[in-house]
C-alpha positions as CSV (number, residue, x, y, z in Angstrom):
1,M,10.0,8.9,30.3
2,F,6.2,9.1,30.2
3,K,4.4,11.9,32.1
4,F,1.0,10.7,33.3
5,T,-1.3,13.7,33.4
6,G,-4.9,13.5,34.5
7,K,-5.9,13.7,30.9
8,V,-3.8,10.7,29.9
9,L,-5.2,8.7,32.8
10,S,-8.7,9.2,31.5
11,L,-7.8,7.1,28.4
12,S,-8.7,3.4,28.5
13,A,-6.2,0.9,29.7
14,A,-6.1,-0.5,26.2
15,T,-4.5,2.8,25.1
16,L,-1.8,2.6,27.6
17,M,-0.7,-1.0,27.6
18,V,1.0,-3.1,25.0
19,S,-1.6,-5.7,24.1
20,S,-0.3,-9.3,23.9
21,V,-1.3,-11.7,21.2
22,L,-4.8,-13.0,21.6
23,S,-4.4,-16.6,22.8
24,S,-7.9,-18.0,22.9
25,A,-11.4,-17.8,21.5
26,A,-12.5,-16.4,24.8
27,S,-10.1,-13.5,24.4
28,L,-11.6,-12.7,21.0
29,D,-15.1,-13.0,22.4
30,D,-14.2,-10.4,25.1
31,L,-12.8,-8.1,22.4
32,V,-16.0,-8.5,20.3
33,K,-18.1,-7.6,23.3
34,A,-15.9,-4.5,24.1
35,A,-16.0,-3.4,20.5
36,K,-19.8,-3.8,20.3
37,A,-20.1,-1.7,23.5
38,E,-18.2,1.1,21.7
39,G,-20.6,0.7,18.7
40,E,-18.5,2.4,16.0
41,L,-15.3,2.3,14.1
42,T,-13.8,5.2,12.1
43,V,-11.5,4.5,9.2
44,I,-9.8,6.9,6.8
45,A,-8.3,6.9,3.3
46,L,-9.8,3.6,2.1
47,P,-11.0,3.9,-1.5
48,H,-13.2,0.9,-2.3
49,D,-11.3,0.2,-5.5
50,W,-7.9,0.0,-3.8
51,C,-6.8,-3.5,-3.0
52,G,-10.4,-4.7,-2.8
53,Y,-11.2,-2.5,0.2
54,G,-14.9,-2.2,-0.7
55,A,-15.4,-6.0,-0.3
56,V,-13.2,-6.1,2.8
57,I,-15.3,-3.4,4.5
58,D,-18.4,-5.2,3.5
59,G,-17.0,-8.5,4.9
60,F,-16.3,-6.8,8.2
61,K,-19.8,-5.3,8.3
62,A,-21.4,-8.6,7.6
63,K,-19.4,-10.2,10.4
64,Y,-20.1,-7.4,12.9
65,P,-23.3,-5.7,11.9
66,E,-23.7,-4.0,15.3
67,L,-20.7,-1.8,14.5
68,K,-21.3,1.4,12.5
69,I,-18.4,2.2,10.1
70,N,-17.5,5.9,9.6
71,E,-15.4,6.3,6.4
72,L,-13.4,9.5,6.3
73,N,-11.9,11.0,3.1
74,P,-11.4,7.9,1.0
75,D,-8.9,9.6,-1.4
76,A,-6.6,10.9,1.3
77,G,-2.9,10.1,1.3
78,S,-0.8,8.7,4.1
79,G,0.4,12.1,5.2
80,D,-3.3,13.2,5.4
81,E,-4.0,10.3,7.7
82,I,-1.2,11.3,10.0
83,E,-2.5,14.9,10.1
84,A,-6.0,13.7,10.8
85,I,-4.7,12.0,14.0
86,K,-2.9,15.1,15.0
87,A,-5.8,17.4,14.4
88,N,-8.3,15.2,16.3
89,K,-6.3,14.3,19.4
90,D,-9.1,15.7,21.7
91,N,-12.0,14.8,19.4
92,K,-14.0,11.7,20.4
93,G,-16.4,12.1,17.5
94,P,-16.6,10.6,14.0
95,Q,-13.9,12.9,12.6
96,A,-11.2,11.2,14.7
97,P,-9.7,8.1,12.9
98,D,-9.4,5.0,15.0
99,V,-7.1,3.2,12.5
100,I,-4.8,4.1,9.6
101,D,-3.5,2.4,6.5
102,V,-0.3,4.1,5.4
103,G,2.9,3.6,3.4
104,L,5.7,1.7,5.2
105,S,7.8,4.7,6.0
106,F,4.9,6.4,7.9
107,G,4.8,3.6,10.5
108,P,8.1,4.2,12.3
109,S,7.6,8.0,12.1
110,A,4.1,7.8,13.6
111,K,5.5,5.6,16.4
112,A,8.3,8.1,17.1
113,D,5.8,10.9,17.3
114,G,3.6,9.1,19.7
115,L,0.6,9.0,17.4
116,I,-0.1,5.2,17.4
117,Q,-0.6,2.6,20.0
118,P,0.6,-1.0,20.1
119,Y,-1.4,-4.1,19.4
120,K,-0.5,-7.6,18.2
121,V,-3.1,-9.6,16.4
122,S,-3.7,-13.2,17.0
123,T,-2.0,-14.2,13.8
124,W,1.1,-12.2,14.8
125,D,3.5,-15.1,14.5
126,S,2.7,-15.8,10.9
127,I,3.6,-12.2,9.8
128,P,7.3,-11.8,8.7
129,D,9.4,-10.0,11.3
130,S,10.7,-7.7,8.6
131,A,7.2,-6.4,8.0
132,K,6.2,-5.5,11.5
133,D,7.3,-3.4,14.5
134,A,8.6,-5.7,17.2
135,D,6.5,-4.0,19.8
136,G,3.3,-4.1,17.7
137,F,2.9,-0.4,16.9
138,W,2.5,-1.0,13.2
139,T,2.1,-4.1,11.1
140,G,2.5,-4.6,7.3
141,D,-0.7,-5.9,5.8
142,Y,-0.3,-6.2,2.0
143,Y,2.0,-5.3,-0.8
144,G,2.3,-5.0,-4.6
145,V,5.0,-4.6,-7.1
146,L,5.6,-2.1,-9.9
147,S,4.2,-3.3,-13.2
148,F,3.4,-2.1,-16.8
149,L,-0.2,-1.8,-17.8
150,V,-0.2,-1.9,-21.6
151,N,-2.9,-0.9,-24.2
152,K,-2.7,-3.8,-26.6
153,D,-4.5,-2.0,-29.4
154,L,-1.7,0.6,-29.6
155,V,1.3,-1.5,-28.4
156,K,1.6,-4.6,-30.4
157,E,4.5,-6.2,-28.4
158,A,4.5,-5.4,-24.6
159,P,7.8,-4.5,-23.0
160,A,9.2,-7.3,-20.8
161,D,11.6,-5.3,-18.8
162,W,12.6,-1.7,-18.0
163,A,15.3,-1.5,-20.6
164,D,12.7,-2.3,-23.3
165,L,11.0,1.0,-22.6
166,L,13.9,2.8,-24.3
167,K,13.2,1.2,-27.7
168,A,12.0,3.3,-30.5
169,D,8.9,1.1,-30.7
170,Y,7.6,2.9,-27.6
171,A,7.8,6.5,-28.7
172,N,5.5,8.7,-26.8
173,T,3.9,5.9,-24.8
174,V,5.4,5.6,-21.3
175,A,3.8,7.3,-18.3
176,L,4.0,7.2,-14.5
177,A,0.9,7.0,-12.2
178,G,2.1,10.1,-10.3
179,D,4.5,12.9,-10.1
180,P,7.9,11.6,-9.0
181,R,8.5,14.8,-7.0
182,A,5.7,13.9,-4.7
183,S,4.0,10.5,-5.4
184,N,5.4,7.4,-3.6
185,Q,4.2,5.2,-6.4
186,A,6.1,7.2,-9.0
187,I,9.2,7.5,-6.8
188,Q,9.3,3.7,-6.4
189,A,9.0,3.4,-10.2
190,V,12.1,5.5,-10.8
191,Y,13.9,3.6,-8.0
192,A,12.9,0.3,-9.7
193,A,14.3,1.4,-13.0
194,G,17.6,2.2,-11.3
195,L,17.8,-1.2,-9.6
196,S,17.0,-2.9,-12.9
197,G,20.1,-1.3,-14.4
198,G,22.3,-2.9,-11.7
199,A,22.7,0.0,-9.3
200,A,23.1,-0.6,-5.6
201,A,20.0,-0.2,-3.4
202,G,19.4,3.2,-1.8
203,E,20.7,6.5,-3.2
204,A,22.6,4.9,-6.1
205,A,19.5,3.3,-7.4
206,G,17.6,6.5,-7.1
207,T,20.3,8.4,-9.1
208,A,20.4,5.6,-11.7
209,G,16.7,5.7,-12.0
210,L,16.9,9.4,-12.8
211,D,19.4,8.8,-15.5
212,F,17.1,6.1,-17.0
213,F,14.2,8.5,-17.1
214,K,16.5,11.2,-18.6
215,K,17.2,8.8,-21.5
216,L,13.5,7.9,-21.7
217,N,12.5,11.5,-22.0
218,A,15.3,12.4,-24.4
219,A,14.3,9.5,-26.6
220,G,10.7,10.9,-26.8
221,N,9.2,7.9,-25.1
222,F,8.2,9.5,-21.8
223,V,4.8,11.1,-21.6
224,P,4.7,13.8,-18.7
225,V,1.1,13.0,-17.7
226,I,-0.1,11.4,-14.5
227,G,-1.5,8.2,-16.1
228,K,-4.7,6.4,-15.2
229,P,-6.6,3.6,-16.9
230,A,-8.8,6.3,-18.6
231,T,-5.7,8.0,-20.2
232,L,-4.4,4.6,-21.2
233,A,-7.7,3.7,-22.9
234,Q,-7.8,7.1,-24.7
235,G,-4.3,6.5,-26.1
236,Q,-2.7,9.3,-24.2
237,T,-0.5,7.0,-22.1
238,P,-0.5,3.6,-23.8
239,I,2.0,2.1,-21.3
240,L,1.4,3.0,-17.6
241,V,3.9,2.1,-14.8
242,T,1.8,1.4,-11.7
243,W,1.4,-1.0,-8.8
244,D,0.3,-4.4,-10.0
245,Y,-3.0,-4.3,-8.0
246,N,-3.9,-1.0,-9.6
247,A,-3.1,-2.4,-13.0
248,L,-5.1,-5.5,-12.5
249,A,-8.1,-3.5,-11.2
250,G,-7.7,-1.2,-14.2
251,R,-7.9,-4.3,-16.4
252,D,-11.2,-5.2,-14.8
253,T,-12.5,-1.6,-15.1
254,L,-11.7,-1.4,-18.8
255,K,-13.4,-4.8,-19.5
256,G,-11.5,-5.4,-22.7
257,N,-12.0,-2.0,-24.2
258,P,-9.2,-1.7,-25.0
259,P,-7.6,-5.1,-24.3
260,V,-4.6,-4.8,-22.0
261,D,-1.6,-6.7,-20.8
262,V,-0.3,-6.5,-17.2
263,V,3.5,-7.2,-17.1
264,V,5.7,-7.6,-14.1
265,P,9.2,-6.7,-15.3
266,K,11.9,-9.3,-15.3
267,T,14.2,-7.2,-13.2
268,G,13.8,-4.2,-10.8
269,V,10.8,-5.9,-9.2
270,V,10.2,-3.5,-6.3
271,A,7.6,-4.3,-3.7
272,G,5.7,-1.6,-1.7
273,V,4.3,-2.5,1.7
274,Y,1.4,-0.7,3.4
275,V,0.9,-1.0,7.1
276,Q,-1.9,-0.8,9.6
277,A,-1.9,1.0,13.0
278,I,-4.3,2.2,15.7
279,S,-4.4,5.8,16.6
280,A,-3.0,6.6,20.1
281,Y,-6.1,8.7,20.5
282,A,-8.6,6.2,19.0
283,P,-12.1,6.9,20.4
284,H,-13.0,3.2,19.7
285,P,-9.8,1.3,20.5
286,N,-11.5,-2.1,20.9
287,A,-13.3,-1.7,17.6
288,A,-10.0,-0.8,16.1
289,K,-8.4,-4.0,17.4
290,L,-11.3,-6.1,16.2
291,W,-10.8,-4.5,12.7
292,L,-7.2,-5.5,12.7
293,E,-8.1,-9.0,13.8
294,Y,-10.3,-9.2,10.8
295,L,-7.7,-7.8,8.4
296,Y,-5.1,-10.3,9.5
297,S,-7.4,-13.3,9.6
298,D,-7.5,-15.8,6.8
299,E,-10.7,-14.2,5.5
300,G,-9.3,-10.7,5.6
301,Q,-6.0,-11.7,4.0
302,I,-7.8,-13.5,1.1
303,G,-9.8,-10.3,0.7
304,W,-6.6,-8.5,-0.3
305,L,-5.8,-11.3,-2.7
306,K,-9.2,-10.9,-4.3
307,G,-8.3,-7.2,-4.7
308,Y,-5.1,-8.2,-6.5
309,C,-2.8,-7.4,-3.5
310,H,-0.4,-9.8,-2.0
311,P,-1.4,-10.3,1.7
312,I,1.4,-10.1,4.2
313,R,0.6,-13.7,5.3
314,F,0.8,-14.9,1.7
315,N,3.5,-17.6,2.4
316,D,1.6,-18.8,5.5
317,L,-1.6,-19.2,3.5
318,A,0.2,-20.9,0.7
319,K,1.9,-23.4,3.1
320,N,-1.5,-24.3,4.6
321,G,-3.2,-24.6,1.2
322,K,-5.6,-21.7,1.7
323,L,-5.0,-19.7,-1.5
324,P,-8.1,-20.0,-3.7
325,A,-7.2,-21.3,-7.1
326,D,-9.7,-19.2,-8.9
327,V,-8.3,-16.0,-7.4
328,M,-4.7,-17.0,-8.0
329,A,-5.6,-17.6,-11.7
330,K,-6.4,-13.9,-12.1
331,L,-2.9,-12.9,-11.0
332,P,0.4,-12.8,-12.9
333,P,2.3,-16.1,-12.4
334,A,3.9,-16.6,-9.0
335,E,7.3,-16.9,-10.5
336,A,7.0,-13.2,-11.6
337,Y,7.3,-12.2,-8.0
338,A,10.2,-14.5,-7.1
339,S,12.8,-11.8,-7.4
340,A,10.8,-9.0,-5.7
341,V,12.8,-6.8,-3.4
342,F,11.5,-5.0,-0.4
343,P,13.5,-1.8,0.1
344,T,14.4,-1.0,3.7
345,L,13.3,2.3,5.3
346,D,16.8,3.7,5.0
347,E,17.0,2.7,1.3
348,Q,13.6,4.2,0.6
349,G,14.5,7.4,2.4
350,K,17.8,8.0,0.6
351,A,16.4,7.1,-2.8
352,K,13.3,9.4,-2.3
353,E,15.6,12.3,-1.4
354,A,17.7,11.8,-4.5
355,I,14.7,11.5,-6.8
356,T,12.5,14.2,-5.5
357,K,15.3,16.8,-5.2
358,N,16.9,16.1,-8.6
359,W,14.1,15.1,-10.9
360,E,13.7,18.5,-12.4
361,A,17.4,19.1,-12.9
362,V,18.2,15.7,-14.3
363,V,15.0,14.7,-16.2
364,G,13.4,18.0,-16.8
365,A,9.9,16.7,-17.4
366,N,7.0,18.5,-15.6
367,V,4.7,15.6,-14.8
368,K,1.1,16.7,-14.1
């Protein structure tokens, strides 16, 4: 039961009510006017080289130049975003985030903690049910899959699947893009390796993934360094396991020096979804809603595609012939994603616990 205190009543009605899907241009016009009256939008944890966010932000600014965009801590993690909401509940200034972009598991927990408010964008019906909260508290926006970024100067034949990484040809070459005791990207990589070996989803795949990396480490193929395009170029981590959009962005950054391959493995193709939500304490709730309307519009969704992420409305855009051919040509072939699996929150949670708690005991590699 909600307890309505005087303080709560001071919040805008938009904060208290579930917003329905925008049904007309007039509704959007009203939202635009309300957002412009607020004058600002505060975002957090949006590095410009992640998923094409720089261009997406620029696109929003061009469309709504009257709104000032405050960008907080671009390199923050999902947990940091949640803490920023908590720390700024009573702050109506530019340090209080209006919107967050977080890993899938953070959506339900933020909802349970009363930290986000509901809103359903006008394109709501074209977003898969499995990728959104039924009441609109959080909505999936884009995803990527684990891939191998390969330095072609040092690796003559790129691995096609997880099992290939165990071959003697790949001695002292394979690295993760994070510490699997803490990094979601690295945890999902371990999980993907376990699924590739035939383990059941959830804890079993997490355990199997640990066994795979134990073998990889024992074979001398695993490099206990947090890999980046720079370490790959330097030859320290010639094969880097990372989200495909980070791999493809790394390919662009390296500009052929060295030449690289981006490989989506044949099996264990694990997809990671990120979600958008509006803070329950957003100082600019209408600007926040307008931001989400932009992100889930055709223009915003194609912006993710240009940043090498798969927009959550990908199938809808494809069905309506709206996927730009020149952008699609820069991505791995569509069939590479045909077997992608989207772990449930329960499966993610159980695998994460198995991996983070047992990495040191099973694998014994101190990744840093």
